N, C-alpha and C positions, 0 to 999 in steps of 0.2 A: 206247812212245817211248824212244829210247835216251838222249838228252840229258837232263840234269838242269838244269832252269831254274829261276832264283832268283825267289822272290816280289818283287813290285813294291810300292813304297810307296804308300799310300793317297792317291788323289785322284780326281777326276771324270772325266778323260778319259785313257784308255790307250792308244788306237789307235796313236800313233807309239811309245809306249815297248813294246808288244807287238810291233809290227813291227821295230823295231830288235833286239830279244831274238832274235826268230826269224831275222832276216836275219843276225845274227852267229853264231848257232848253225849255221844252213846254211853260211855262208861258211868256218867254222872246221872244218866236218866232224863236230862233234858231233851234228848232225841229218844223217845220211849220206844220200847218193843213195839213193832207193827207200824211204826210211823212212816208215812209215805214221804220219800224224797225224790227231788229232780235236780239235774245239774243246774237248770236254770235258776231255781230258787237259790242254791247254795251259791252260785256265781254272784248273783245278785246281792245278797246279803254280805258276802265276803268282798264284794267289790273286786273281783278278779274275772279272768277269762273262763269259758267253759273247759279249756283244754286241760289245766292242771287239776280242776274238779274231776274230770272224767278219770284222770289218770289215778287220783286219790280214791276214788269210789272203786275203781277196779282192784286197788290194793285191799281196801276194805272187804270187797265180795271175795277175794282170794282168802283172807283171814276168816271169812265165815261171818262177819259181822252185818252185812247188808245182803239182800237176795232179790232177785227180780220179782217185781210186784205185778198182779193181774193187770193186764193192759199196758200202761205206759210207766216207765220210772222204775223206782227201786223201793224197797222199804227195809227199815231195821229188823234184822232177823229176830224173831220171836224167841224168848228165853224158854227152855225146857227143863223143868225141875229133874227129870231122871238123868238127862245128859249132864247136868251141872253135878249130881251125885257122883257120876262116873268119872268126871273131871277131878273132883276132890279125892277120890281114891288115888289116882295118879298123883295129885299134889302131895298127899299124905305119905306116900313113899318116898319122894323126892325130899321132902322137907324133913323127914325122920332121918334119912341117910345123911343129908347135910349137917343136921344138928349132932349127930354122932361123931362125924368126921371132925367137925369144929372142936367138939369136946377132946377127942383124941390129941388134938393139936394144940389143946390148951388155949384156945382163943379167947379173948377179952373183947366183948362187944362194947361199942360207943354207948354209954349210959344215956347220952343225949337222945338216942334214938327212942326210949322208953319216955323220956320226959316230954319230948316232942309229940310221941303218939297219944299220951294222955291228954296233953293240951288240945290235940287236934279232935280227939273224942268227945270233948266238951263243948264243941262249937256245932256250927251248922254247915260248915264247908266239906261236902261230901269229898270233893277232889283231894282236899288236905287229909281226911281220914285214909282214903285209899293210898295216897302217896306215902304216908306215914307207915302204913301197913307194908307196902312193897319195900321200902327202905330198911325196915327190920328185917324181913325175910332175904333181902338181898344181901344185907351183911352177913347173914349166915351162910348163904351159898358162897360168898367170896371166902369167908373163914374157912370153909370146908377143905380148901384147897383143890377142888375139882371143878374146873371151869366148865364141865359139860352139864353140871347140874344146873347152873344159872342159865346156861343156852337152852337146856330143855325146858326149864321152869318158865322161860320168858315166853315161849310158844303159848302157854296155857294162860298166862296172866292177863292178855288182852280179854280173855273172855271171862276170867275170874274177876277182872274189874267191873265188867257189867252186871253181874249178879250182886256184888258189893254195893255197887252204885244204886241198884234197885231196893235194896234192903235197909242200907245204913242210914237213909233219910230218917227212918222212924224206928230203928232198932233199939231195943233196950239191953243189948248185949255189949256195948262199947267198953264199958269199965272191965267186966270180967275179961275181955279179950286182951287187955293191956296187963292186967294181972297174970294172965297165962303167959304172955310174952316175957314178963319179968322173971317168971319162974325158970322158963327155958333158958334165959340169958344166964341165970345164976348157975343152972346145972352145966351149961357149957363152960363158964367161968371155972367152975369146980373141977373140970376135967372128968365128970361123971358121965361117960358116953351112954350108957344103958339108960340113965335117968333122963337124959337130954332127948334122946330118941322117944321114950315113953311118953314124956310130956308132950313132945311135938305130935305124936300120933294121936294122943288124946285131944289137944288143941284142935287139930284138923278135923277130927271126927265131930267135936262139938260144933265147929264151924259150919260143917256140912249139915249137920242136923238142923242147925239154927237157921241158916240161910235157904235150905230147901223148904222148911216149914214156912219161913216168912215170905219166900218167894211164891209158894203156893197161895199165901193170903193176898199178896199184892196182885197177883194174876187173876185171883178170885175177884178181887174189887174192881178191876179194870173190867172184867167180863161183865160184870153186875152193872157198872156204870154205863157201859156200852149198850147193854140191853134196855136201859132206861131212856136211852137218847131216842126221841120220836122220829 
């Protein structure tokens, strides 16, 4: 296993904690796509029994984040650029609807969301970048007044976090992303629903193109490096 996982503090039920640790590792890319993992390794690194690890892995498998490996154990599900593009089409529809509804309601997003996002984009903490992005979009989902939007979007975000983690480590798009976020927030605050929806659709389309392109580069580099291993 490539990732270095931190031991968990002693308690009786570790399933949620193990799940979160592994989800973060997969999202941030420290557990890279295709990495083979076993219950024993995870339990040993986290200093917990195998039972909560088994349950956490079952949840991750249900989410489609890990899959059976040839032979013994599991592996982190490989990323697929085409599938990610389809996922972004769904996200674009949801986000545009949320922005339009939020603008119609005259919502005012917390300006600190943009400030924190810009700050995170200048650093090297991939998890902080992903969390800031999720916080911004979650605020729009909440402001839309339709709880089903957030509920539906959350199902896809576990997978979106993965591709973001894979590309944000070296992406040059970070500043422009938050410029686009700021423009969307302004349109929502102005009550301009068509503009908010338009900017959101454009933002999602650009993100999809950039992420799929960059993902192709990342996967290409990984395949090239693997081919060079004797």
